[in-house]
Predicted model as a PDB file, atoms N, CA, C, CB and O in Angstrom, pLDDT in the B-factor column:
MODEL        1                                                                  
ATOM      1  N   MET A   1      98.858  35.494   5.429  1.00 97.00           N  
ATOM      2  CA  MET A   1      99.520  36.457   4.901  1.00 97.00           C  
ATOM      3  C   MET A   1     100.656  37.271   5.825  1.00 97.00           C  
ATOM      4  CB  MET A   1      98.512  37.270   4.425  1.00 97.00           C  
ATOM      5  O   MET A   1     100.474  37.426   7.032  1.00 97.00           O  
ATOM      6  N   LEU A   2     101.376  37.576   5.410  1.00 98.00           N  
ATOM      7  CA  LEU A   2     102.520  38.415   6.129  1.00 98.00           C  
ATOM      8  C   LEU A   2     102.640  39.747   5.416  1.00 98.00           C  
ATOM      9  CB  LEU A   2     104.012  37.646   6.095  1.00 98.00           C  
ATOM     10  O   LEU A   2     102.698  39.798   4.187  1.00 98.00           O  
ATOM     11  N   ASN A   3     102.677  40.848   6.202  1.00 97.00           N  
ATOM     12  CA  ASN A   3     103.042  42.067   5.791  1.00 97.00           C  
ATOM     13  C   ASN A   3     104.386  42.278   5.341  1.00 97.00           C  
ATOM     14  CB  ASN A   3     102.791  42.872   6.711  1.00 97.00           C  
ATOM     15  O   ASN A   3     105.292  41.564   5.771  1.00 97.00           O  
ATOM     16  N   ASP A   4     104.631  43.340   4.383  1.00 96.00           N  
ATOM     17  CA  ASP A   4     105.920  43.777   3.907  1.00 96.00           C  
ATOM     18  C   ASP A   4     105.908  45.121   3.572  1.00 96.00           C  
ATOM     19  CB  ASP A   4     106.371  43.044   2.805  1.00 96.00           C  
ATOM     20  O   ASP A   4     104.856  45.748   3.701  1.00 96.00           O  
ATOM     21  N   ASP A   5     106.898  45.657   3.168  1.00 93.00           N  
ATOM     22  CA  ASP A   5     106.693  47.335   3.043  1.00 93.00           C  
ATOM     23  C   ASP A   5     106.788  47.566   1.330  1.00 93.00           C  
ATOM     24  CB  ASP A   5     108.184  48.375   4.018  1.00 93.00           C  
ATOM     25  O   ASP A   5     106.791  48.661   0.768  1.00 93.00           O  
ATOM     26  N   PHE A   6     106.854  46.424   0.773  1.00 97.00           N  
ATOM     27  CA  PHE A   6     106.956  46.731  -0.907  1.00 97.00           C  
ATOM     28  C   PHE A   6     105.810  46.277  -1.663  1.00 97.00           C  
ATOM     29  CB  PHE A   6     108.213  45.984  -1.631  1.00 97.00           C  
ATOM     30  O   PHE A   6     105.482  46.877  -2.687  1.00 97.00           O  
ATOM     31  N   THR A   7     105.065  45.096  -1.174  1.00 97.00           N  
ATOM     32  CA  THR A   7     103.979  44.689  -2.132  1.00 97.00           C  
ATOM     33  C   THR A   7     102.860  45.678  -1.938  1.00 97.00           C  
ATOM     34  CB  THR A   7     103.461  43.175  -1.889  1.00 97.00           C  
ATOM     35  O   THR A   7     102.483  46.057  -0.829  1.00 97.00           O  
ATOM     36  N   PRO A   8     102.283  46.126  -3.244  1.00 97.00           N  
ATOM     37  CA  PRO A   8     101.207  47.037  -3.398  1.00 97.00           C  
ATOM     38  C   PRO A   8     100.008  46.393  -2.861  1.00 97.00           C  
ATOM     39  CB  PRO A   8     101.016  47.458  -4.815  1.00 97.00           C  
ATOM     40  O   PRO A   8      99.633  45.258  -3.156  1.00 97.00           O  
ATOM     41  N   MET A   9      99.354  47.315  -1.935  1.00 97.00           N  
ATOM     42  CA  MET A   9      97.862  47.049  -1.326  1.00 97.00           C  
ATOM     43  C   MET A   9      97.144  46.472  -2.450  1.00 97.00           C  
ATOM     44  CB  MET A   9      97.024  48.442  -0.762  1.00 97.00           C  
ATOM     45  O   MET A   9      96.724  45.333  -2.249  1.00 97.00           O  
ATOM     46  N   GLU A  10      96.920  46.949  -3.502  1.00 98.00           N  
ATOM     47  CA  GLU A  10      96.188  46.542  -4.318  1.00 98.00           C  
ATOM     48  C   GLU A  10      96.667  45.135  -5.138  1.00 98.00           C  
ATOM     49  CB  GLU A  10      95.988  47.649  -5.052  1.00 98.00           C  
ATOM     50  O   GLU A  10      95.789  44.399  -5.586  1.00 98.00           O  
ATOM     51  N   PHE A  11      97.781  44.872  -5.273  1.00 98.00           N  
ATOM     52  CA  PHE A  11      98.186  43.548  -5.452  1.00 98.00           C  
ATOM     53  C   PHE A  11      97.907  42.407  -4.177  1.00 98.00           C  
ATOM     54  CB  PHE A  11      99.670  43.684  -5.758  1.00 98.00           C  
ATOM     55  O   PHE A  11      98.011  41.205  -4.417  1.00 98.00           O  
ATOM     56  N   VAL A  12      97.629  42.790  -3.127  1.00 98.00           N  
ATOM     57  CA  VAL A  12      97.229  41.917  -2.085  1.00 98.00           C  
ATOM     58  C   VAL A  12      96.138  41.346  -2.042  1.00 98.00           C  
ATOM     59  CB  VAL A  12      97.266  42.382  -1.094  1.00 98.00           C  
ATOM     60  O   VAL A  12      95.885  40.176  -1.756  1.00 98.00           O  
ATOM     61  N   VAL A  13      95.181  42.541  -2.456  1.00 98.00           N  
ATOM     62  CA  VAL A  13      93.504  42.623  -2.643  1.00 98.00           C  
ATOM     63  C   VAL A  13      93.166  41.366  -3.759  1.00 98.00           C  
ATOM     64  CB  VAL A  13      92.925  44.404  -3.390  1.00 98.00           C  
ATOM     65  O   VAL A  13      92.333  40.462  -3.687  1.00 98.00           O  
ATOM     66  N   PHE A  14      94.137  41.687  -4.787  1.00 98.00           N  
ATOM     67  CA  PHE A  14      93.619  40.788  -5.895  1.00 98.00           C  
ATOM     68  C   PHE A  14      94.075  39.420  -5.721  1.00 98.00           C  
ATOM     69  CB  PHE A  14      94.052  41.259  -7.272  1.00 98.00           C  
ATOM     70  O   PHE A  14      93.427  38.512  -6.240  1.00 98.00           O  
ATOM     71  N   VAL A  15      95.173  39.164  -5.012  1.00 98.00           N  
ATOM     72  CA  VAL A  15      95.541  37.764  -4.460  1.00 98.00           C  
ATOM     73  C   VAL A  15      94.541  37.049  -3.597  1.00 98.00           C  
ATOM     74  CB  VAL A  15      96.765  37.863  -3.644  1.00 98.00           C  
ATOM     75  O   VAL A  15      94.242  35.857  -3.675  1.00 98.00           O  
ATOM     76  N   ILE A  16      93.993  38.087  -2.633  1.00 98.00           N  
ATOM     77  CA  ILE A  16      92.958  37.362  -1.627  1.00 98.00           C  
ATOM     78  C   ILE A  16      91.909  37.014  -2.770  1.00 98.00           C  
ATOM     79  CB  ILE A  16      92.250  38.443  -0.205  1.00 98.00           C  
ATOM     80  O   ILE A  16      91.586  35.847  -2.991  1.00 98.00           O  
ATOM     81  N   GLN A  17      91.419  38.039  -3.452  1.00 98.00           N  
ATOM     82  CA  GLN A  17      90.289  37.600  -4.390  1.00 98.00           C  
ATOM     83  C   GLN A  17      90.483  36.284  -5.102  1.00 98.00           C  
ATOM     84  CB  GLN A  17      90.079  38.636  -5.455  1.00 98.00           C  
ATOM     85  O   GLN A  17      89.710  35.326  -5.058  1.00 98.00           O  
ATOM     86  N   GLN A  18      91.654  36.371  -5.783  1.00 98.00           N  
ATOM     87  CA  GLN A  18      91.678  35.372  -6.848  1.00 98.00           C  
ATOM     88  C   GLN A  18      91.889  33.991  -6.213  1.00 98.00           C  
ATOM     89  CB  GLN A  18      92.805  35.690  -7.899  1.00 98.00           C  
ATOM     90  O   GLN A  18      91.358  32.993  -6.701  1.00 98.00           O  
ATOM     91  N   PHE A  19      92.691  33.938  -5.088  1.00 98.00           N  
ATOM     92  CA  PHE A  19      93.251  32.539  -4.751  1.00 98.00           C  
ATOM     93  C   PHE A  19      92.144  32.006  -3.309  1.00 98.00           C  
ATOM     94  CB  PHE A  19      95.238  32.720  -4.263  1.00 98.00           C  
ATOM     95  O   PHE A  19      91.865  30.843  -3.016  1.00 98.00           O  
ATOM     96  N   PHE A  20      91.765  33.042  -2.733  1.00 98.00           N  
ATOM     97  CA  PHE A  20      90.633  32.825  -1.680  1.00 98.00           C  
ATOM     98  C   PHE A  20      89.349  33.094  -1.841  1.00 98.00           C  
ATOM     99  CB  PHE A  20      90.828  33.451  -0.655  1.00 98.00           C  
ATOM    100  O   PHE A  20      88.611  33.049  -0.857  1.00 98.00           O  
ATOM    101  N   SER A  21      88.860  33.413  -3.073  1.00 98.00           N  
ATOM    102  CA  SER A  21      87.359  33.516  -3.328  1.00 98.00           C  
ATOM    103  C   SER A  21      86.679  34.354  -2.557  1.00 98.00           C  
ATOM    104  CB  SER A  21      86.703  32.348  -3.197  1.00 98.00           C  
ATOM    105  O   SER A  21      85.536  34.017  -2.251  1.00 98.00           O  
ATOM    106  N   LYS A  22      87.196  35.597  -2.078  1.00 98.00           N  
ATOM    107  CA  LYS A  22      86.718  36.538  -1.160  1.00 98.00           C  
ATOM    108  C   LYS A  22      86.587  37.751  -2.129  1.00 98.00           C  
ATOM    109  CB  LYS A  22      87.697  36.757   0.151  1.00 98.00           C  
ATOM    110  O   LYS A  22      87.388  38.115  -2.990  1.00 98.00           O  
ATOM    111  N   ASP A  23      85.187  38.376  -1.724  1.00 98.00           N  
ATOM    112  CA  ASP A  23      84.811  39.692  -2.598  1.00 98.00           C  
ATOM    113  C   ASP A  23      85.625  40.568  -2.329  1.00 98.00           C  
ATOM    114  CB  ASP A  23      83.505  40.320  -2.423  1.00 98.00           C  
ATOM    115  O   ASP A  23      86.407  40.428  -1.389  1.00 98.00           O  
ATOM    116  N   ARG A  24      85.607  41.693  -3.129  1.00 98.00           N  
ATOM    117  CA  ARG A  24      86.498  43.030  -2.941  1.00 98.00           C  
ATOM    118  C   ARG A  24      86.392  43.596  -1.543  1.00 98.00           C  
ATOM    119  CB  ARG A  24      86.035  44.221  -3.966  1.00 98.00           C  
ATOM    120  O   ARG A  24      87.468  43.875  -1.015  1.00 98.00           O  
ATOM    121  N   GLU A  25      85.488  43.777  -0.972  1.00 98.00           N  
ATOM    122  CA  GLU A  25      85.364  44.078   0.379  1.00 98.00           C  
ATOM    123  C   GLU A  25      86.102  43.403   1.449  1.00 98.00           C  
ATOM    124  CB  GLU A  25      84.175  43.955   0.648  1.00 98.00           C  
ATOM    125  O   GLU A  25      86.931  43.893   2.215  1.00 98.00           O  
ATOM    126  N   THR A  26      85.535  41.822   1.357  1.00 98.00           N  
ATOM    127  CA  THR A  26      86.184  41.093   2.539  1.00 98.00           C  
ATOM    128  C   THR A  26      87.961  41.132   2.104  1.00 98.00           C  
ATOM    129  CB  THR A  26      85.435  39.268   2.676  1.00 98.00           C  
ATOM    130  O   THR A  26      88.860  41.349   2.916  1.00 98.00           O  
ATOM    131  N   ALA A  27      88.120  40.905   0.855  1.00 98.00           N  
ATOM    132  CA  ALA A  27      89.675  41.128   0.605  1.00 98.00           C  
ATOM    133  C   ALA A  27      90.503  42.317   0.956  1.00 98.00           C  
ATOM    134  CB  ALA A  27      89.892  41.049  -0.696  1.00 98.00           C  
ATOM    135  O   ALA A  27      91.691  42.294   1.275  1.00 98.00           O  
ATOM    136  N   THR A  28      89.705  43.386   0.853  1.00 98.00           N  
ATOM    137  CA  THR A  28      90.289  44.760   1.543  1.00 98.00           C  
ATOM    138  C   THR A  28      90.406  44.857   2.726  1.00 98.00           C  
ATOM    139  CB  THR A  28      89.648  45.844   1.355  1.00 98.00           C  
ATOM    140  O   THR A  28      91.322  45.545   3.177  1.00 98.00           O  
ATOM    141  N   GLN A  29      89.379  44.098   3.695  1.00 98.00           N  
ATOM    142  CA  GLN A  29      89.590  44.281   5.063  1.00 98.00           C  
ATOM    143  C   GLN A  29      90.630  43.253   5.488  1.00 98.00           C  
ATOM    144  CB  GLN A  29      88.283  44.164   5.847  1.00 98.00           C  
ATOM    145  O   GLN A  29      91.261  43.658   6.465  1.00 98.00           O  
ATOM    146  N   ILE A  30      91.009  42.047   5.060  1.00 98.00           N  
ATOM    147  CA  ILE A  30      91.973  41.292   5.289  1.00 98.00           C  
ATOM    148  C   ILE A  30      93.209  41.935   5.070  1.00 98.00           C  
ATOM    149  CB  ILE A  30      91.843  40.228   4.632  1.00 98.00           C  
ATOM    150  O   ILE A  30      94.088  42.082   5.919  1.00 98.00           O  
ATOM    151  N   MET A  31      93.244  42.359   3.754  1.00 98.00           N  
ATOM    152  CA  MET A  31      94.813  43.137   3.495  1.00 98.00           C  
ATOM    153  C   MET A  31      95.032  44.244   4.495  1.00 98.00           C  
ATOM    154  CB  MET A  31      94.964  43.927   1.894  1.00 98.00           C  
ATOM    155  O   MET A  31      96.169  44.438   4.923  1.00 98.00           O  
ATOM    156  N   LEU A  32      93.912  45.057   4.935  1.00 98.00           N  
ATOM    157  CA  LEU A  32      94.342  46.035   6.299  1.00 98.00           C  
ATOM    158  C   LEU A  32      94.705  45.587   7.385  1.00 98.00           C  
ATOM    159  CB  LEU A  32      93.414  46.817   6.804  1.00 98.00           C  
ATOM    160  O   LEU A  32      95.502  46.185   8.108  1.00 98.00           O  
ATOM    161  N   LYS A  33      93.977  44.041   7.781  1.00 97.00           N  
ATOM    162  CA  LYS A  33      94.390  43.636   8.729  1.00 97.00           C  
ATOM    163  C   LYS A  33      96.128  43.177   8.705  1.00 97.00           C  
ATOM    164  CB  LYS A  33      93.425  42.688   8.982  1.00 97.00           C  
ATOM    165  O   LYS A  33      96.909  43.335   9.643  1.00 97.00           O  
ATOM    166  N   VAL A  34      96.409  42.648   7.512  1.00 97.00           N  
ATOM    167  CA  VAL A  34      97.762  42.262   7.339  1.00 97.00           C  
ATOM    168  C   VAL A  34      98.660  43.502   7.418  1.00 97.00           C  
ATOM    169  CB  VAL A  34      97.938  41.524   6.019  1.00 97.00           C  
ATOM    170  O   VAL A  34      99.731  43.520   8.024  1.00 97.00           O  
ATOM    171  N   HIS A  35      98.094  44.606   6.706  1.00 96.00           N  
ATOM    172  CA  HIS A  35      98.809  45.694   6.936  1.00 96.00           C  
ATOM    173  C   HIS A  35      98.855  46.373   8.041  1.00 96.00           C  
ATOM    174  CB  HIS A  35      98.580  46.399   6.215  1.00 96.00           C  
ATOM    175  O   HIS A  35      99.811  47.149   8.056  1.00 96.00           O  
ATOM    176  N   GLN A  36      97.979  46.402   9.300  1.00 97.00           N  
ATOM    177  CA  GLN A  36      98.217  46.894  10.475  1.00 97.00           C  
ATOM    178  C   GLN A  36      98.720  45.917  11.517  1.00 97.00           C  
ATOM    179  CB  GLN A  36      97.113  47.502  10.859  1.00 97.00           C  
ATOM    180  O   GLN A  36      99.415  46.209  12.491  1.00 97.00           O  
ATOM    181  N   HIS A  37      98.327  44.856  11.218  1.00 98.00           N  
ATOM    182  CA  HIS A  37      98.984  44.091  12.248  1.00 98.00           C  
ATOM    183  C   HIS A  37     100.172  42.963  11.949  1.00 98.00           C  
ATOM    184  CB  HIS A  37      97.905  43.440  12.897  1.00 98.00           C  
ATOM    185  O   HIS A  37     100.447  42.087  12.768  1.00 98.00           O  
ATOM    186  N   GLY A  38     100.718  43.080  10.897  1.00 97.00           N  
ATOM    187  CA  GLY A  38     101.639  42.315  10.057  1.00 97.00           C  
ATOM    188  C   GLY A  38     101.302  40.894  10.005  1.00 97.00           C  
ATOM    189  O   GLY A  38     102.218  40.072   9.998  1.00 97.00           O  
ATOM    190  N   ARG A  39     100.057  40.515   9.967  1.00 97.00           N  
ATOM    191  CA  ARG A  39      99.856  39.151   9.401  1.00 97.00           C  
ATOM    192  C   ARG A  39      98.151  38.922   9.459  1.00 97.00           C  
ATOM    193  CB  ARG A  39     100.785  37.932  10.376  1.00 97.00           C  
ATOM    194  O   ARG A  39      97.638  39.360  10.489  1.00 97.00           O  
ATOM    195  N   GLY A  40      97.437  38.435   8.700  1.00 97.00           N  
ATOM    196  CA  GLY A  40      96.069  37.967   8.402  1.00 97.00           C  
ATOM    197  C   GLY A  40      95.940  36.831   8.077  1.00 97.00           C  
ATOM    198  O   GLY A  40      96.848  36.138   7.618  1.00 97.00           O  
ATOM    199  N   VAL A  41      94.602  36.417   8.299  1.00 97.00           N  
ATOM    200  CA  VAL A  41      93.959  34.840   8.071  1.00 97.00           C  
ATOM    201  C   VAL A  41      93.092  35.079   6.981  1.00 97.00           C  
ATOM    202  CB  VAL A  41      93.029  34.107   9.418  1.00 97.00           C  
ATOM    203  O   VAL A  41      92.127  35.843   7.009  1.00 97.00           O  
ATOM    204  N   CYS A  42      93.567  34.223   5.767  1.00 97.00           N  
ATOM    205  CA  CYS A  42      92.764  34.453   4.649  1.00 97.00           C  
ATOM    206  C   CYS A  42      91.599  33.399   4.378  1.00 97.00           C  
ATOM    207  CB  CYS A  42      93.660  34.522   3.511  1.00 97.00           C  
ATOM    208  O   CYS A  42      90.637  33.537   3.623  1.00 97.00           O  
ATOM    209  N   GLY A  43      91.915  32.345   5.159  1.00 97.00           N  
ATOM    210  CA  GLY A  43      90.984  31.057   5.367  1.00 97.00           C  
ATOM    211  C   GLY A  43      91.498  30.013   6.094  1.00 97.00           C  
ATOM    212  O   GLY A  43      92.661  29.940   6.490  1.00 97.00           O  
ATOM    213  N   VAL A  44      90.537  29.120   6.287  1.00 97.00           N  
ATOM    214  CA  VAL A  44      90.863  27.773   6.893  1.00 97.00           C  
ATOM    215  C   VAL A  44      90.636  26.794   6.252  1.00 97.00           C  
ATOM    216  CB  VAL A  44      90.322  27.495   7.948  1.00 97.00           C  
ATOM    217  O   VAL A  44      89.455  26.455   6.188  1.00 97.00           O  
ATOM    218  N   TYR A  45      91.687  25.950   5.519  1.00 97.00           N  
ATOM    219  CA  TYR A  45      91.525  24.973   4.762  1.00 97.00           C  
ATOM    220  C   TYR A  45      92.231  23.769   5.280  1.00 97.00           C  
ATOM    221  CB  TYR A  45      91.877  25.332   3.536  1.00 97.00           C  
ATOM    222  O   TYR A  45      93.115  23.916   6.124  1.00 97.00           O  
ATOM    223  N   ALA A  46      91.832  22.312   4.734  1.00 97.00           N  
ATOM    224  CA  ALA A  46      92.545  21.332   4.807  1.00 97.00           C  
ATOM    225  C   ALA A  46      93.930  21.393   4.502  1.00 97.00           C  
ATOM    226  CB  ALA A  46      92.029  20.556   4.198  1.00 97.00           C  
ATOM    227  O   ALA A  46      94.212  22.237   3.651  1.00 97.00           O  
ATOM    228  N   LYS A  47      94.915  20.698   4.983  1.00 97.00           N  
ATOM    229  CA  LYS A  47      96.189  20.823   4.948  1.00 97.00           C  
ATOM    230  C   LYS A  47      96.707  20.931   3.444  1.00 97.00           C  
ATOM    231  CB  LYS A  47      96.740  19.730   5.699  1.00 97.00           C  
ATOM    232  O   LYS A  47      97.567  21.755   3.133  1.00 97.00           O  
ATOM    233  N   ASP A  48      96.180  20.119   2.602  1.00 97.00           N  
ATOM    234  CA  ASP A  48      96.590  19.904   1.001  1.00 97.00           C  
ATOM    235  C   ASP A  48      96.205  20.974   0.354  1.00 97.00           C  
ATOM    236  CB  ASP A  48      95.953  18.691   0.233  1.00 97.00           C  
ATOM    237  O   ASP A  48      96.906  21.458  -0.534  1.00 97.00           O  
ATOM    238  N   VAL A  49      94.905  21.543   0.754  1.00 98.00           N  
ATOM    239  CA  VAL A  49      94.240  22.617   0.016  1.00 98.00           C  
ATOM    240  C   VAL A  49      95.226  23.900   0.472  1.00 98.00           C  
ATOM    241  CB  VAL A  49      92.493  22.781   0.464  1.00 98.00           C  
ATOM    242  O   VAL A  49      95.700  24.653  -0.378  1.00 98.00           O  
ATOM    243  N   ALA A  50      95.435  24.035   1.657  1.00 97.00           N  
ATOM    244  CA  ALA A  50      96.253  24.916   2.109  1.00 97.00           C  
ATOM    245  C   ALA A  50      97.537  25.409   1.661  1.00 97.00           C  
ATOM    246  CB  ALA A  50      96.383  24.598   3.031  1.00 97.00           C  
ATOM    247  O   ALA A  50      97.951  26.565   1.575  1.00 97.00           O  
ATOM    248  N   ALA A  51      98.181  24.109   1.346  1.00 98.00           N  
ATOM    249  CA  ALA A  51      99.634  24.229   0.933  1.00 98.00           C  
ATOM    250  C   ALA A  51      99.483  24.689  -0.646  1.00 98.00           C  
ATOM    251  CB  ALA A  51     100.542  22.674   1.152  1.00 98.00           C  
ATOM    252  O   ALA A  51     100.333  25.432  -1.137  1.00 98.00           O  
ATOM    253  N   THR A  52      98.597  24.313  -1.253  1.00 98.00           N  
ATOM    254  CA  THR A  52      98.424  24.611  -2.714  1.00 98.00           C  
ATOM    255  C   THR A  52      97.860  26.021  -2.846  1.00 98.00           C  
ATOM    256  CB  THR A  52      97.453  23.550  -3.428  1.00 98.00           C  
ATOM    257  O   THR A  52      98.046  26.634  -3.897  1.00 98.00           O  
ATOM    258  N   LYS A  53      97.253  26.512  -1.945  1.00 98.00           N  
ATOM    259  CA  LYS A  53      96.843  28.056  -2.059  1.00 98.00           C  
ATOM    260  C   LYS A  53      98.321  28.974  -1.676  1.00 98.00           C  
ATOM    261  CB  LYS A  53      95.405  28.443  -0.781  1.00 98.00           C  
ATOM    262  O   LYS A  53      98.690  29.965  -2.306  1.00 98.00           O  
ATOM    263  N   VAL A  54      98.906  28.477  -0.704  1.00 98.00           N  
ATOM    264  CA  VAL A  54     100.331  28.929  -0.158  1.00 98.00           C  
ATOM    265  C   VAL A  54     101.200  29.173  -1.777  1.00 98.00           C  
ATOM    266  CB  VAL A  54     101.174  27.433   1.055  1.00 98.00           C  
ATOM    267  O   VAL A  54     101.577  30.236  -2.271  1.00 98.00           O  
ATOM    268  N   GLU A  55     101.293  28.133  -2.180  1.00 98.00           N  
ATOM    269  CA  GLU A  55     102.003  27.981  -3.544  1.00 98.00           C  
ATOM    270  C   GLU A  55     101.644  28.672  -4.575  1.00 98.00           C  
ATOM    271  CB  GLU A  55     101.959  26.809  -4.014  1.00 98.00           C  
ATOM    272  O   GLU A  55     102.496  29.186  -5.299  1.00 98.00           O  
ATOM    273  N   GLN A  56     100.252  28.804  -4.825  1.00 98.00           N  
ATOM    274  CA  GLN A  56      99.515  29.761  -5.682  1.00 98.00           C  
ATOM    275  C   GLN A  56     100.030  30.929  -5.568  1.00 98.00           C  
ATOM    276  CB  GLN A  56      98.171  29.881  -5.443  1.00 98.00           C  
ATOM    277  O   GLN A  56     100.702  31.421  -6.474  1.00 98.00           O  
ATOM    278  N   VAL A  57      99.737  31.668  -4.197  1.00 98.00           N  
ATOM    279  CA  VAL A  57     100.088  32.821  -3.950  1.00 98.00           C  
ATOM    280  C   VAL A  57     101.591  33.278  -4.065  1.00 98.00           C  
ATOM    281  CB  VAL A  57      99.618  32.988  -2.831  1.00 98.00           C  
ATOM    282  O   VAL A  57     101.973  34.273  -4.682  1.00 98.00           O  
ATOM    283  N   MET A  58     102.286  32.498  -3.455  1.00 98.00           N  
ATOM    284  CA  MET A  58     103.915  32.807  -3.903  1.00 98.00           C  
ATOM    285  C   MET A  58     104.337  32.565  -5.032  1.00 98.00           C  
ATOM    286  CB  MET A  58     104.878  32.151  -3.242  1.00 98.00           C  
ATOM    287  O   MET A  58     105.502  32.903  -5.243  1.00 98.00           O  
ATOM    288  N   SER A  59     103.717  32.035  -5.936  1.00 98.00           N  
ATOM    289  CA  SER A  59     104.210  31.909  -7.408  1.00 98.00           C  
ATOM    290  C   SER A  59     103.606  33.180  -8.125  1.00 98.00           C  
ATOM    291  CB  SER A  59     103.675  30.427  -8.177  1.00 98.00           C  
ATOM    292  O   SER A  59     104.243  33.787  -8.985  1.00 98.00           O  
ATOM    293  N   ALA A  60     102.502  33.499  -7.772  1.00 98.00           N  
ATOM    294  CA  ALA A  60     101.892  34.791  -8.220  1.00 98.00           C  
ATOM    295  C   ALA A  60     102.563  36.076  -7.818  1.00 98.00           C  
ATOM    296  CB  ALA A  60     100.544  34.862  -7.730  1.00 98.00           C  
ATOM    297  O   ALA A  60     102.496  37.041  -8.579  1.00 98.00           O  
ATOM    298  N   ALA A  61     103.209  36.152  -6.668  1.00 98.00           N  
ATOM    299  CA  ALA A  61     103.895  37.214  -6.050  1.00 98.00           C  
ATOM    300  C   ALA A  61     105.279  37.256  -6.707  1.00 98.00           C  
ATOM    301  CB  ALA A  61     103.959  37.033  -4.504  1.00 98.00           C  
ATOM    302  O   ALA A  61     105.688  38.332  -7.145  1.00 98.00           O  
ATOM    303  N   ARG A  62     105.928  36.284  -6.789  1.00 98.00           N  
ATOM    304  CA  ARG A  62     107.162  36.051  -7.534  1.00 98.00           C  
ATOM    305  C   ARG A  62     107.238  36.328  -9.185  1.00 98.00           C  
ATOM    306  CB  ARG A  62     107.478  34.614  -7.274  1.00 98.00           C  
ATOM    307  O   ARG A  62     108.190  36.853  -9.765  1.00 98.00           O  
ATOM    308  N   GLN A  63     106.037  35.859  -9.779  1.00 98.00           N  
ATOM    309  CA  GLN A  63     105.901  36.402 -11.347  1.00 98.00           C  
ATOM    310  C   GLN A  63     105.575  38.004 -11.303  1.00 98.00           C  
ATOM    311  CB  GLN A  63     104.523  35.543 -12.238  1.00 98.00           C  
ATOM    312  O   GLN A  63     105.901  38.714 -12.255  1.00 98.00           O  
ATOM    313  N   ALA A  64     105.007  38.464 -10.313  1.00 98.00           N  
ATOM    314  CA  ALA A  64     104.836  39.941 -10.330  1.00 98.00           C  
ATOM    315  C   ALA A  64     105.937  40.615  -9.733  1.00 98.00           C  
ATOM    316  CB  ALA A  64     103.624  40.366  -9.648  1.00 98.00           C  
ATOM    317  O   ALA A  64     105.808  41.840  -9.740  1.00 98.00           O  
ATOM    318  N   GLY A  65     107.103  40.129  -9.157  1.00 98.00           N  
ATOM    319  CA  GLY A  65     108.150  40.758  -8.703  1.00 98.00           C  
ATOM    320  C   GLY A  65     107.652  41.159  -7.234  1.00 98.00           C  
ATOM    321  O   GLY A  65     107.968  42.285  -6.848  1.00 98.00           O  
ATOM    322  N   HIS A  66     107.012  40.462  -6.505  1.00 98.00           N  
ATOM    323  CA  HIS A  66     106.646  41.183  -5.255  1.00 98.00           C  
ATOM    324  C   HIS A  66     107.194  40.481  -4.254  1.00 98.00           C  
ATOM    325  CB  HIS A  66     105.211  41.360  -5.006  1.00 98.00           C  
ATOM    326  O   HIS A  66     107.202  39.278  -4.517  1.00 98.00           O  
ATOM    327  N   PRO A  67     107.706  40.777  -3.098  1.00 98.00           N  
ATOM    328  CA  PRO A  67     108.037  39.965  -1.999  1.00 98.00           C  
ATOM    329  C   PRO A  67     107.173  39.399  -0.859  1.00 98.00           C  
ATOM    330  CB  PRO A  67     108.870  40.583  -1.474  1.00 98.00           C  
ATOM    331  O   PRO A  67     107.551  39.086   0.269  1.00 98.00           O  
ATOM    332  N   LEU A  68     105.727  39.320  -1.470  1.00 98.00           N  
ATOM    333  CA  LEU A  68     104.637  38.843  -0.552  1.00 98.00           C  
ATOM    334  C   LEU A  68     104.882  37.537  -0.120  1.00 98.00           C  
ATOM    335  CB  LEU A  68     103.308  38.872  -1.161  1.00 98.00           C  
ATOM    336  O   LEU A  68     105.330  36.637  -0.830  1.00 98.00           O  
ATOM    337  N   GLN A  69     104.534  37.442   1.225  1.00 97.00           N  
ATOM    338  CA  GLN A  69     104.857  35.889   1.898  1.00 97.00           C  
ATOM    339  C   GLN A  69     103.563  35.510   2.271  1.00 97.00           C  
ATOM    340  CB  GLN A  69     105.929  35.789   3.320  1.00 97.00           C  
ATOM    341  O   GLN A  69     102.833  36.368   2.767  1.00 97.00           O  
ATOM    342  N   CYS A  70     103.081  34.143   2.085  1.00 98.00           N  
ATOM    343  CA  CYS A  70     101.994  33.424   2.511  1.00 98.00           C  
ATOM    344  C   CYS A  70     102.652  32.224   3.265  1.00 98.00           C  
ATOM    345  CB  CYS A  70     101.039  33.023   1.308  1.00 98.00           C  
ATOM    346  O   CYS A  70     103.673  31.648   2.888  1.00 98.00           O  
ATOM    347  N   VAL A  71     101.934  31.932   4.371  1.00 97.00           N  
ATOM    348  CA  VAL A  71     102.283  30.745   5.138  1.00 97.00           C  
ATOM    349  C   VAL A  71     101.009  30.305   5.540  1.00 97.00           C  
ATOM    350  CB  VAL A  71     103.251  30.961   6.327  1.00 97.00           C  
ATOM    351  O   VAL A  71      99.928  30.893   5.560  1.00 97.00           O  
ATOM    352  N   MET A  72     101.459  28.726   5.979  1.00 97.00           N  
ATOM    353  CA  MET A  72     100.109  27.995   6.603  1.00 97.00           C  
ATOM    354  C   MET A  72     100.461  27.738   7.841  1.00 97.00           C  
ATOM    355  CB  MET A  72      99.587  26.616   5.936  1.00 97.00           C  
ATOM    356  O   MET A  72     101.665  27.682   8.089  1.00 97.00           O  
ATOM    357  N   GLU A  73      99.607  27.550   8.769  1.00 95.00           N  
ATOM    358  CA  GLU A  73      99.998  27.250  10.040  1.00 95.00           C  
ATOM    359  C   GLU A  73      98.752  26.279  10.450  1.00 95.00           C  
ATOM    360  CB  GLU A  73     100.245  28.621  10.980  1.00 95.00           C  
ATOM    361  O   GLU A  73      97.608  26.362  10.004  1.00 95.00           O  
ATOM    362  N   ALA A  74      99.230  25.367  11.375  1.00 91.00           N  
ATOM    363  CA  ALA A  74      98.072  24.320  12.191  1.00 91.00           C  
ATOM    364  C   ALA A  74      97.333  25.284  13.103  1.00 91.00           C  
ATOM    365  CB  ALA A  74      98.828  22.941  13.262  1.00 91.00           C  
ATOM    366  O   ALA A  74      97.848  26.206  13.735  1.00 91.00           O  
ATOM    367  N   ILE A  75      95.898  24.899  13.077  1.00 84.00           N  
ATOM    368  CA  ILE A  75      95.276  25.434  14.248  1.00 84.00           C  
ATOM    369  C   ILE A  75      94.832  24.499  15.133  1.00 84.00           C  
ATOM    370  CB  ILE A  75      94.248  26.225  13.957  1.00 84.00           C  
ATOM    371  O   ILE A  75      94.280  24.849  16.176  1.00 84.00           O  
TER     372      ILE A  75                                                      
ENDMDL                                                                          
END                                                                             
């Protein structure tokens, strides 16, 4: 997930909980890493699963009117 100056932190926590099955504390820690370092890892998945999660996050962000960006990278 990539940081921006517009998406509310609470929405980022919600998205991480919703689509990456993290508890609130873990989701908050990931959100803070994104906020402080410009990016953060929400999980490691098979390519097709990762692509689906990226699309889910991007769709939820667009529907909520936020510019949040989620990307997948090969490791």
